[in-house]
Each structure stands twice: as structure tokens, then as C-alpha cells.
N, C-alpha and C positions, 0 to 999 in steps of 0.2 A: 208226426207219426207216433202212435201210442200202442203199446201192448201191455200185457200184465206184468212184464218185467222191466220195461224201459220206455222212455219217451224222449223225443228229440225236439229241442227248442233252440232257436238262434244258433244253429250250427253245433250244438253240443247235445250229448245224450245223457239223460238221468237214469240211473238204475235204482231199483228198490233196495233200501238198506237192509242188511242182514238182521236177523233177530238179535236183539241186544246191542245193536251197533251204537246207539246213542248212550245207553247205560254204561258202556265202556269208555265213554268220552264226556264225562260229566265234570262240571266245575261247581264250586261251592261259594255262596254269597258270604263274604267276610269283611267288607269294607263300607264304612260310612264316608261322609264328606272329608273328614280329616285324614282317614287312611288313604283316600284318593289324592288328597293334597300332598301327603307325604310321599306317595309313589311318584307324583309328578315332579316334585322338588328333587327327590333322590335321583330320578333319571337325568336331571339337567345340571345339578349343582356342580358337577365336575368341570363344567365349562368355565366356572369362575377360577378353577385351580390350574387348568392347562388347556392349550389349544388355541384360544382366541388370540393370544399374543403373537402368533406366527404371522399375522397380517400387518403388524406395525411397520415393518421395514418397507412394505409395498406402498402403503398409503400415508404413513406417518400417523401421529396420534389424532390429528384433526380429521383425517379420513376415516379412521376407526370410529370416532364419535358420530359422524354423519351416518356411516353404515349401521351403527348401533340403533340410531333413531329410526332409520328406514325399516330395519327388521322388527323393531318393537311394534311399529304400525302394522306390519304384515302379520305378526303373531296374534295381536289382539283381534284383528279382523278375522283371521283364520279360526281362532278359538271360538268366537261367537258362532261362526258358520258350522264348525265341527260339533259344537254343543247342540245346535238344533238337530243336526242329522243323527247324532248319537242318542238323543232323547227319543227320536222317532224310531230308531233301530237299536233297541237295547240288547244287542247280541255282540259276540266277541270280535266279529270281523273287522270293525274299524274302517280304515281307508278302503280295503277291499270290498267291504259290504256297501259303502256309499257308492263306489264306482260301479259295482255290479248292478245295483238298482238303477243307476242313471245310464250306464253305457253298455250293459250286457255282459255276458261271461268273459269276453276277451278284454273289455275295459277293466273288469274286476281283477282279472289275472295280472294284467300289466301293472295296475296300481298296487295290488298286493305284493307283487314281486319287488317293486320299487321300495316298498316299506320293509320287506325282508332284507334287502340289500342295506338299507339305512340302518336298521337295528343290529344286524349281525356285524356290520362294519363299525358301527359306533361302539359296540361292546369291545371289539378288537382295539379300537383307539384307546378306550379307557384302560384296558389291560396293558397296553403299550406304555401309557403315561404312568399308570400305577406302579409298574415294574421300575420305571425310572425314579419315581419318588421313593419307593422302598429301598432301592439300591443306594440312593443318595443319603437316606437316613441311616441305613445299617453301615455304610462306609464310614460314617463318623465314628462308629464304634469298632471299626476294623473288620467288618464282615461284609463280603460281597458274594453274590451268586451269579452264574450266567443268566443273561436276560431271559432266555427261553425257559429256564427253570422257574423263574417268577411267573411267567405266562401260564405254565401248567398248574402251578400252585393256585393262582388266582381263579382260573377256570374251574378247577375241581372244587374249591371251597364254595364258590358262588352257585355252581350247579347244585351242590348239596343243599345250600340254603333255599334255593328256589324250588327244589323238589320236596322240601319239608312240609309244605302246605301254604295256601294263600294267606291264611290268617297270620302266620309267622312272617311272611314276606311283607305284608302291610305294616305290621307292628315294627319290624326292623326298619322299614322305610321311614316311618315317622321319627323314630329315635335318631337315626343317622342324619336325617334332614335337619333336625333341630341342632344336633352337634355340629354339623357342617356350617350352619348359619352362625352358631356361636364362635366357631373358629374364625370366620370372616369378620365377626364383630371384634374379636381380639386383635386381629391384624389391623383393622380400621383404627382402633384406639392407639395401638402401638405406633402405627405410621404417623398419626397426627401429633403424638406427644414426643416422638423421638427427635424431631427436628430434621429428619432426613428428607422429608418431602420438599420438592422444589418445582415450581411451575416450569422452570427452564429445562428440567429433566424431561418433561412431556414433549418438548419440541427440539430434541437434540438429534433428530434424523436430518442429515445434511441435505438441504434443498437443492434441486436442480437449478440451473441458470434461469433466472426470471421467475422462479416460484417462491412461495412464502414458507415460513417455518410451520404454519398451520397445515398446509397441503404441500409438502416438500416435493412431491412428484406430480402435482396438478390434481384435477378433479377426476380424471378417468379411472385411476386406481381404486376409487370408492367402489366402483362396480366389481372390481376384482376381489375386494376384501369382504364383500357381503357374506360369503361362506364362513369366514372366520368370526364375523359378528353374530352369525346364526348360532355359533357354538355356545353362546350364553343362554340359549333357549331351546336348542334342538332336543327333542324328546318329550316336551310337555304335551305334545299332541297325541301321545300314546294312550291317554286316559280312556278313550272309547274301547280299547282292547280289554279293559277290566269290567265291561258292562255286565257280563254274566256273573261277576263276583262282587258287584256293588249291591248294597241293600236297596237303594233307590236310584237307579242309574239316570232316569229321566230328570231328576232334580239335582243329584249330587255331582254328576260328571261336569255339566256346564259350570256350576258354582266352584268346584275344586279347580277347574282349569283357569278361571279368571282370577281367583284369589292366588293361585300358584303363580300366575304370570305377574301379578303385582309384586309378589315377593321376589321373583327373579329379576325384575327390572331394578328394584332397589339394590339387590346384591350386585348385579352386573355393573350398575353405574358406579358404585363405590370402588369396585375392583378396577374398572377401566380408568378411574381417576388416580387412585392411590398407588397401585402396583407400579406402573411406569413412572409415577411421580417420585418414588423412592429409589428406583433402579436406573431410570433412563429408558426411553423407548427403544433406542438402538440396542442396548444390552439385552433388554427383555425380549426383543423380537427373535432371538436365537435360543431362548431358554426352553428346555424340556420340562422344567418344574418351576414355573414363574412364581408361584406363591412361596415355595421354599426359598427361592432367591430373594423374595421380598422380605421374609423373616430374617434371612442372613444379613440383609442390608441394614436392619435396624436392631438386631439382637446379637448377643454373643453366640458363637457357634453351637455350644452345647445346648443352650436354651432354644435356639432356633431349630435344632434337630428334634428336640422334644415336642415343640409346638407343631413342627411339620409332620411329626408322626400322627398328630391329631388331624392335620390337614389332609393326610392320606385318607381319612375317613370320608371326605367329600368325594374322592374318586371311587372309593369302594361303595358309597351310597349309589352313585350312578351306575356302577357295574351291576348292582342288584336290580335297580330299576329298569335299565335297558335290557338286561337279560330276561326279565319278566316280559318285556314288550315283544322281543323276537320269539319267545316261547309261545305267547298267545297268538301272534300273527301267523306263525307257521302252523299252530294248532287249528286255527279257523280255516285256513286254506286247505289243510290236510283233511279236516273233517268233511269238507265239501267235495273233496276228490281232486283238487287242482295239484296238490302234492301227494306223495304216497300216503295212503290212509293210515298206515301204521304210526305215523308221526303224531297223530291226534289222540293216541291212547293216553289215559290219565292215571291209571293205577289207583291203589288204595288211598293215596293222599290227595287225589283229585287235582293233580298238577300234570301238565304235559311233559313228562320227564324225558321222553325220547327226543322230542323236538328241541328241548334245551341242550341235550348232548350233541345232537347233530349240528345245531347252530354253532356250538362251541368248537367243534372239530373244523367246520368251515372257516371260522374266524382265525383259528390257530394256524391252519394251512395258509391262509392269505398272508398272515404276518411272516411266516417262514419264507414264503415266496418273495415278499418285499425285502426281507433280510438278505436272502441269497442273491438277489439281483442288485444289491447295493443300496436299496432305498432306505434301509434302516440306519444308514450312516448319516446322521444329521437331519434328514428330512422324512424318515419313514413314518413318523407320526403324522406329518402333514399329508403324505400320500394316502394313508388309510382314512384320515379325516376327510379328505376330498371325496373319496368314494362314498363315505357316509352321508356327506352333505349333498352330493349329487343325487343319491337315492331319495333323500328327504325333499329336495326342491321339486323333483319330478312328481313325487306323491302329493306334495302340497298343491301343485298346479292342477293335477288331475282331481283332487278332492274339491277344489274350488269350482272347477268346471262341473263336477257332479252336483254341487250345491245349486248352481244356477239351473242345471237341467232338471233336477228333482222338483224345484219350485214350480216348474212348468209341467213336468211329466206327471207328478203325483200331487196336484193342487189340493186334493181333499184328504190327503193322508193326515193322520193324527200327529200333531207336532206339539207335545207338551211344553216345549221351550222354543221360542222363536228368536232368531238373531236380531239384536237391536240395530244392526247396520245393514241387514238384509242383503239383497243381491249386489248392491253397490259395494258393500264391504268385501264380499267374496271376490268381486272383480278386482278391487285394489290389491287384495292379498295375492290373487293369481298373477297380476301384472308384475308385482315385486318378485314372486317366485320365478316367473319367466325371465325377468331381468337377471336374476342370480344365475339361472341356467345359461343365459347368453354369456355372462361373465366367465363361466367355466370354459366355454368354447373359445373365448378370446384370450385365455391365459395358457400359453404353451406348456408350462409345467404340469397343468391338470390333464392334458390330453391323453397321456398313457393310461391314467385311471379311467377316463371316459371310454377309451377303446376297450379296456378289459371288461367294463360293465356291458358294453355293446355286445361283446362276445357271449357273456352270460345270458343276455336277453335272446340272442339268436338261438343258442342251445336250448334254453328253457321254453321258448315259444315253439321251437321245433318239436320238442318232446310233448308239449301240450297238444299241438296239432295232431301228432301221430297217435298218442295214447291217452293223455289226460282228459281230453274233451269228450271221450266216450265213456267215462267212468264217474261222472259227477253224481252226487247224492243230494237229496233235498234237505240240506242243512238249514238252520234258521235264516241265514243270510240269503240263500237261494229262494226260500219260501217267501220272504218279504218281497223280493224282486218279482217273482212270478205271480204273486197275488196282487200286485199293484199297490203294495203298502198295507194290505188288510191284515196280514199276519205279522204281529209285532213282537210280543215278548214270548220267547220259547218256553221259559220256565212257568208261565201261566197257561199257555195254550198247548204245551206238549212239543216235543222235538220232532214229531212225525205228523204234524197237523194236516199236511197236504198229501200224505201217502195215499189215502183212499181215493181222494178226488182226482189225483193224477193217474194212479195206476189201476184204480178199481179195487174191488175186494180181493183179499188174498186167496 
């Protein structure tokens, strides 16, 4: 059904954008391949500093190594697939855009919401661990603040940074990524020359009867610790969200993703070997600041605190990178009308400032709820981490399904970059993501987080069915899907390229 003000397609209704709608929602091209590399590394590098270690008690060091290898395979295959889709769709929507083109408006919304959950929760996890690091460092000098005060400080500072302009964000990301890698290099050298490293430390988790030191609880827990192994890489897939801010997205996003992944594999492998090797897997499995404990094990307290202050940079790097991601994710869904349209306003600095604030408020409230319900005592970081990884694996699975569907649905669409592993690679990545999802369902401590997310989905899908689906706008992501892949780059073709052909003349 079409008239001069709206048109209905696939159970949703598109309305004509008001005059100046897209002008109030503009982004600025600010990044080349190294800026994108820095953004990807910054988003992920905190995984080397905190979070991954919480899986050591479940599977032992051997199980974590196997899980690490499995998720490396998944991420490489997935990044090749995402690289192809992002090159074909150089607009900000990312996972939502891919799924919208492949599976319609409802598929796009479900996938985009999963990515929102992933990035908002990941930001909260990083704030949680950063506050722990900051308190651990300042306590050495006799200063401590309530944890929630650190949360507020961190959110305010990084909202300010992310709203200052995309160019500043990319430059900051490159600098802190290099500094974070340098800190990991210092830790590597110190661990190797200190004499504290021991292979026996890796295998000090007490094995069950009939099990080995390598897999102290058997093979099944490998499935359960895949979410913790993902923490070494979770966030690198955000790069398509920078498509409208990259100088050459079709070329630079796939390249930055693969180079970034190689960088992260090297960093993650070093940390996975050396950190439990100097502390012991059992001790490290309960640590909220494992790299700080690593420095403490090999250096005098004062020097360890100083170096750990630099280690905090890694967490802050990821705070900036992931905050960028949820801001752009919410911006793209809002610009299309799935979320309230006001969230996509960009202001004078061409950054989605309101989306950044709203995402921070949601993350802060989530941590307060976890704290008040007792989850922040000992395992709060793990609870919020599980929420983040659950959202991630769901979005990964849906993106890989989208890749397979789009190869068949839009066979003639322009694809400046093609995945070297093709449909088979997407299937492998999707199967691993699905296995990780199953691992969540089989792990009782994860079930409350899954139940909470299910409630979020019920509420959001209900709101979309009642209100959102009647107010969509022909954003670039929607135009690509409706045109069968013919409308590609909005900054070349215009942000309202299909307004006339869909609605007729004004």
C-alpha cells in the first residue's frame, strides 16, 4: 500500500522523512585503514587485561587453549564474511543492515537489538573492570573511592571523548592501542626474565577423578568457556559501524579487520600463556584484575602499581572503542525508526551524542541492579560479561545466516570485496557461534542473564510491533534492502535517493 506520505512493505510502514531529517543526522569521514585498525584493537584489547581468566576454573588451562583456538577460527571466518557485506553496504548499520537486507525488517531489528545488548553490556563490563583496576592502583597510595563513583567518572569522561568528534576518537584509539600493546610487551619481557614463569603453574587446577591436568574437568567444559575465550576478540566485528566515517570503507574495513585480528591473536596467545604461568591458573581464575596480579607476581608493589596504571590504559582504550560501537549501532537503528528517532541526532560535532548518553545510562542501571541483587560480590563482572557475550553470539549467528542468504538473494549485487572462505566459512563461524549459544543454555549460572535478556526482547519486540514498525524511514540501510542492493553508498547517492520513487513527488 502506498500513498504520498507512507508505504507498507513486509509488515512495516515507511513514512516520508521530514525536511532536513538526514542533515540533522550526518557523520563525517575521518578514518583510514590505521584509524580503523586502532578502533578495532581499542575495542578489544581490554580482553587481554580482564575477563577471559574467569573461565580457567571451569575448564583448566588446557580447556581455555582449545576454546581459544576454536574462537580464533570463528572470528577469522566471520571477519571475512563481514568484510564482504560491509564493502557491499558502506553505511553505518553493520549487523542490523546485513540482517535487514537478508531477512527483512524483523530480522534486522532482532539482530540490531542483539548488537545493542552486546555493546552496551560490554561497555558496562569494561567500566566494571576499569573501576577495579583504578581502585587497586589508588589503594596502593592510600586512596579509594566507592565503586559506583568510579563508574560515573568513567562514563562521563568517555561520553565527553566520544562526543568530541570522530577524528578525535580515531586518533585516541590509535594512540591507546599502541600504548596497550606496549604494556603487554613489557609484561611479556618481565614475565620471561623474572623466573616466575612455570609450566606447572598452568596446570595447577585440581583434576577430577580420572581426568588429566590438561583437562582437569574433562572435555565438556570447553563448550562452557567459549564465552570467556571470546573475550580476547569480542568487539573487532564493530568495524562496519564506522562505514560512513571511513575514507574508503569498501577497501579499508576488510583490511583493518584482518590485520587487527592477527594483532589480537598474537596478544591473546601471549597473555594466555604467561599470565597464568606466573600466577597459577587457580589463583588467576578468581582475579578481577589479572594483569595487575601478573605484575604483582614479578615486580615490587610500587613498580607493579605504576605499570598497572599504564595497564589501565588497555581497559580505557576498549571503553572508548566499544562506546563508539553502541553509539553508532543505536544511531543507525534510530535513524531508520526502529528506536526513537531523537537518538540519531548528531549535533554540531557530527556524533550521536544522545545515543551515547542513553546507552551509558542503561549500562549504569544494569550494573546497579547487578550490585543490589548481590551479583557484584565476586561474580558481577562475569554476569555482565555473560550478557555481553550472549548478545554477541546471537548477532554473530544471525550475521552468518545473513551472509549465506545474501549470496543467494542478491547474487548480482556489487561486492567490491569477496570473502576468501565464502559460504563454507560463514557456515563454520555460524556453527561455532551456535555451539557457544548452546553452551550458555547448558551452564546454570548463565541462565539468569539469559532470562533477563529474554525479557528485554519480549518488551522491545512488543513495542516495535505496536509502534515502531509503523514509523520507519528510508535510511540508507532500508534503501539498500528495498532496492535489492542497487542503492549502495549514501554519501555518493544521497540519503534520500528512494524518496521520490517510493512516495512520488512531494
